[in-house]
C-alpha positions in Angstrom: 5.7 -58.5 24.9 7.3 -61.4 22.9 10.5 -62.5 21.4 10.6 -62.2 17.6 12.0 -65.6 16.2 11.7 -64.5 12.6 13.9 -61.1 13.5 16.4 -63.7 14.9 16.6 -65.7 11.7 16.7 -62.5 9.6 19.5 -60.9 11.6 21.4 -64.3 11.6 21.1 -64.3 7.7 22.2 -60.9 7.3 25.4 -61.6 9.2 25.9 -64.8 7.1 26.0 -67.1 9.8 24.8 -70.5 9.6 22.9 -72.3 12.8 25.8 -74.1 13.5 27.9 -70.8 13.5 25.6 -69.2 16.0 25.4 -72.1 18.2 28.8 -72.0 18.5 29.2 -68.0 19.2 26.7 -68.3 22.0 28.1 -71.4 23.3 25.4 -74.0 23.0 24.4 -77.0 21.2 23.5 -76.9 17.5 20.0 -78.2 18.3 19.5 -76.4 21.2 19.8 -73.4 19.1 17.8 -74.5 16.2 15.0 -75.0 18.9 15.4 -71.1 20.0 15.2 -70.0 16.5 12.2 -72.2 15.6 10.4 -71.3 18.6 10.0 -74.5 20.1 11.6 -73.8 23.5 11.7 -70.9 26.1 14.5 -68.5 25.6 16.6 -67.8 28.5 17.8 -64.0 29.2 21.3 -65.0 29.0 21.0 -66.6 25.8 19.2 -63.4 24.3 22.0 -61.3 25.6 24.7 -63.5 23.7 22.4 -63.4 20.6 22.1 -59.7 20.8 25.8 -59.2 21.2 26.8 -61.5 18.3 24.1 -60.2 15.9 24.9 -56.8 17.0 21.5 -55.8 17.7 19.7 -54.1 20.7 17.6 -56.4 22.8 14.7 -54.1 21.7 15.2 -55.3 18.2 14.1 -58.7 19.0 11.3 -57.9 21.3 7.7 -56.6 20.0 4.2 -55.9 21.1 1.6 -58.7 20.0 -0.5 -57.5 17.1 -2.6 -59.5 14.6 -0.3 -58.2 11.8 2.9 -59.2 13.6 2.9 -62.6 11.6 2.8 -60.8 8.1 5.3 -58.2 9.4 7.7 -61.1 10.3 7.3 -62.6 6.9 8.1 -59.2 5.2 11.2 -58.9 7.1 12.0 -62.6 6.2 11.5 -61.7 2.5 13.4 -58.6 2.8 16.5 -60.5 3.9 16.1 -63.4 0.8 15.4 -60.4 -1.7 19.1 -59.2 -0.9 20.6 -62.5 -1.6 18.9 -62.5 -5.2 20.9 -61.3 -8.3 19.7 -58.2 -9.7 17.4 -59.8 -12.1 15.7 -61.4 -9.4 15.5 -58.4 -7.1 13.6 -56.5 -9.8 11.4 -59.3 -10.2 10.4 -59.6 -6.5 10.7 -56.1 -5.3 7.6 -54.8 -6.3 5.8 -57.8 -4.5 7.7 -56.8 -1.3 6.9 -53.2 -1.6 2.9 -54.2 -2.0 3.2 -56.3 1.2 5.0 -53.6 3.1 2.2 -51.1 2.1 -0.5 -53.4 3.4 1.7 -54.0 6.8 1.9 -50.5 7.1 -1.9 -49.5 7.1 
């Protein structure tokens, strides 16, 4: 099992929190949080608990089994978050691409 850093970023974006806001909410330095989200440091359990609480997600949301397609699934999750931020025209333009990627990931 491993921590999914893409889901952390996606959950933070869905909440509308900046990196600075997340760092403040979990009580660490901005650079330390950036290192967590960028997979540049080992995540400590107490930080995981705070992150899950702040983002209102179960810990299981952030942890998953290692699979070859995991990186693609992570990117699709990130794209889904970004798609939600587009205007209606942008959503229409890119939703087909996202649906195609999701089909590939589910096979």
